N, C-alpha and C positions, 0 to 999 in steps of 0.2 A: 385588533391587537397589533401593536407595533413595539419594536424594541431594538436596541443596539447595546452591544457589549464591547466596551473600549478597553483594550489591554494597552496601557500607556507605555510609551518608550521612556523609561526612568532608570536605565542602566540595570545594575544588579540590585533591583528593588522591585516591589510590587505596588501597583496602583491600577485598580480596575474601576471603571465607571459604567454602571448599568442604567440605562434609561428605558422605562417601560410604560406604555400607555394601553390601558384596556378599555372597557366600555364606559368608564367614567370620564373618558375624553380629556384626562389631564395626565401630565407626565409624572411619574414617580422616579426619583433618582436614588440609586443605591451606590454607595462607595464600599468596595471591598479592598481595604488597605489603601494607604495614601502616600506611599513612597517615603523618601527621606525628607527631613526638614529642608524646606526650599522648593519642594515639588507641589505645594499646595495650589499655587497659581495655575499650574498646568491641569491639575485635577478639576479645579473650578471651571475652566474653559470648556469642559465637556458636560457640564450639568445642564439639563434641559428643563427641569422643574424650576422655572423662574416666574416671579410674580411681583410687578411694580418695582423691578430692580433688585429684588431679594432672590438669591440663589438658595433653594431649599434642598437639603439632603434628607430624604425621608428615613433612610437607614444607613448609618455608618458602621461598617463591620471592620473591626480590627482583629485579624486572625490570631495574632500573637504579638508580644511587645518587642520584637527586634526593631532596631532603629530604622531599617529600610521598609518597614511596614507601618509603624506608628508616627514617624516624623512628620509627615505632611499634615496629620491631623492638628498639630499645634498651629501650623500656618492657617488652616481653615478656621479654627477658633479665634485667631487674631483678626480675621477679615470680618468687618462689621456688616458686610453685605451678604454673608453666608449664615444660614440658620441650619443647625443639625437637630432634627427632631427626635431621633432615637439613636442611641449608641448601643452597639451589639458587641460583646466580648465576653470571654470567660473571666469574670470578675474574681481576682485572687482573694479579695476580702471575704466574699461569700464562701468560697470553697475552703479557704484555710481557716476560717473562724470555727469550723466544725471541730478541728483538732482531733480528727479521728485517727486512731492507731499512731499517733505522734507523741509517744510518751516521753521523748527526749527534748521536746520543745513545747513551750506553752503557746496557746493560740495567739496571744497578743504579739509575741515576737514574730511568728509566722506571717500574720497579717501585715505587719510593718514591712517585712522583707518582701512579701509579695507585691505590695503596693509600689515599692521602689522600682519594680521592673517597668513601670509606666511613667518613670521620670523622663524629662526631655533628654535626648542624647548628649546634649552639650551643657545643659544647665539643670543641675540637680534640684534646684529651688522650684522648678516648674514640674508639676505632676499632672498628667493627663486626666486621672480620675478626679482630681480636685477641680480641674478646669471644667470637666463635664458637669459636675454638680453645681459649680458656681454659675454656669451659663443656663442652668435649668433644663439641660437635655435629659430626656427620659432614658434611664438605663433599661434596655429592653430585655424582658425576661423570656428568653427563647427556650424551647424544648427541642431536643433532637428529633428530627423527622417531621416537624410541624411547620407548615407554611407561616411566614410572617403575614400579618394583617395587610391585605391589599395587594400583595405581590407574590408571584410564584417562586419564592425563594425560602430555603430552609437549610439548617445545619445538619449534616449527615455524619459527622465525626469530629473528634474521636469519641469512643464510647465513654460513658460517665466515669467508670473506674479508672480507665487509662488516662483521662484528662486530669482527674484528681491527683493521681500519682505523679504525673508529669509537672503539674503546677507546684506541687510540694517540692519536687527536686529543683525546679526552676527558682523558686523563692530562696533556696539555700545556696544556689550556685549559678547566679546570674551575672553575666558581664556582656557589655556590648562588644560584638565581634569587630575586629579591625578589617578594613577594606583590603582586599588582596590585589596582588600585582596584575596589571594587564599586559605584561611583557610578552606572553605567549598567546597568540590569537588562535581561536578555534580554526581547524583546517577542515574546510568543506570537502577537500579531495582525499582525505584519509580513507584508506580501504580497511574495513574491519571484517572479522569473521565472527560467527556465533561464539567460538571458543574464547576469543579475545574479550568480547563484550561480557560474557559470563564470568570470566576470571576477574573483571573489574567490578561489575555491579553487584554480584551476588556474594562478594566477600566484604563489602563495605557496609557498615551499619551506622545509622544516625545515632549520635551520642548526645546531641544537644537537647536537654530537657525542654528548652524553649520551643524548639522546632517540634518536638513530640507533642507539645501542648497545642499546636496550631490547629485552629478550626478548619474544617472542610465544608465548603459552601456549594450547594446545588441550586442553580437557577434553571427552571424548566418551563419556559413559555411555550404553550401549545405542544407540538410534537418535538421540540428541540430541547436539549439538555446540555448544560455547561457545568462541568465539575471543576470548581475553583479551589485548588488544593493548598493554597498558602505555601507553607514550608513543611507540610505534614510528612511524617515518616511512612515507610512501607507498611508497618504494622497497623497503623490507624486507617490507612487506605484499604488494606485488606479486610479489616473489620467492617468498613463501610460497605464493601462489596458483599461480604457475608450477610450483612443486615438488609441492605436495600436492593441487591441483585440487579435486575434489569433497569431499575431507576437510575443507576449510575453507569452501568456497562454501556459501551457504545457512545459515551458522551464526547463532546468537545472538551478536551482536557487542558486546563491551565496547569502546566507541569510544575510540581513543587520545587521550591529552592533553586530556581534559575537553572534547572537541568542538572543539579549535582548528582553524583554517583552514589551519595549517601542516602537518598530518599526514595528511590525506586528500585525494585528488583525486576528481573525478567519475568518472574511468575506474576507479579502484580500487573505489569503491563499486559501480559498475556490475558489475565482475568479481565482487565478493564476494556481491552480491545477498542481503543479510542477511535472515533471517526475523524478527528482532527486534534492536533497537539500544538500548543503555543507556549514558547518559553520566553519569559521576561528576563533579559540578560544583556551584559555588555559585549559578549562574544569572545571572552578569553578562553584559553584552553580548559580551565577548570569549570567555567560556566558558559555554555553547556558542555557536559561531558560527552565525548564522542560515542561512548558505548550506549548511553541513554538515548541519544539522537538515533543511532543505528537501530536499536531495538523498537523504538516507537515507530520508525519508518516501515517496520514490517506490517503495520496496520494502517498507516495514514500518512498524509503529508505532515511535515513538521515545520513550523514557523517560528521565527524569533524576532523580537523587537530590534536586536542588533542588526539583523538582515534587512528588515522591512519598515522599521519605525513602528509607530503606534498601529496596532492591529484592530480592526473593527469587524465584529460579527453582527449582522443585522437581519431583520426580517424582510426588508426589501431586496429585490435582485441586486447582485453585486456587479458593478460596472467595471471596477478596476481591481481585479483580484491581486492579492499579494503573492510575491515570489517565494516559494518554499525554501527554507534553509536546506531541507532534504526532502526530495519527493518519495512517495510511497514506493517501496521496493517491488 
């Protein structure tokens, strides 16, 4: 068995390329989010499942339809040398067509609104769901807690009910978030206390229904485990801990939402007890939040793409370890 988990340096965005080879002796490539529009070429450069000049993505997972997660998939579909075999996402058409408990809206309206969340960030005439179908990509019907065919990868959150409620809210109140200022850089030398971190993290709640709908992915090759949390909120991560316990506790954590104070609480970090933490971010004062970095460092080294560039976890011995953003306290 051989694998590498590449957390790409794409600023305040998420793009993760997992390459996995087991006894079948061929590479499987999994993409978990593809960054912004324009990041597709960087994503492609890390693909190892290549045959006769064709780059194969066995599973493309879009955790949720924010532009910094879905954008690069438009690039990959435009590239004639890239083939995506399976697309994995919480399809709003399937969920909203049920029209359960939604007496104020008809199912057709909800489905239309939900599908729009997968429009191109800049061109509303281009819709990712339409492109997936036109290209003949299989929309993979995953189930929580069940490994995908061929690879040790599964969705562990959110819970079904929480996901359905969040997608309903997302469909009715979706807007692409504006990029934030980089004027204030993250201060590595800032001295925090437990009291300061608690006062920031545990009073902030994730309000974005799009982020609350974010899928949480677990890659678990051999005795390693990587919890890739997209932009998930504390509630859905807590639910995953309650459901899966030791399967997710002590993981290498891809920190949700670029280290925002809105997505993790001190309690959730304490429960997760990560063995390593990686933040995909530009390194502004807002992303990552110093309180989040401080609390994570109680358990492990904390790394960031802003500090070290693209970060790679691999099955082979590490020869050039990355420099932590903050070492374990």
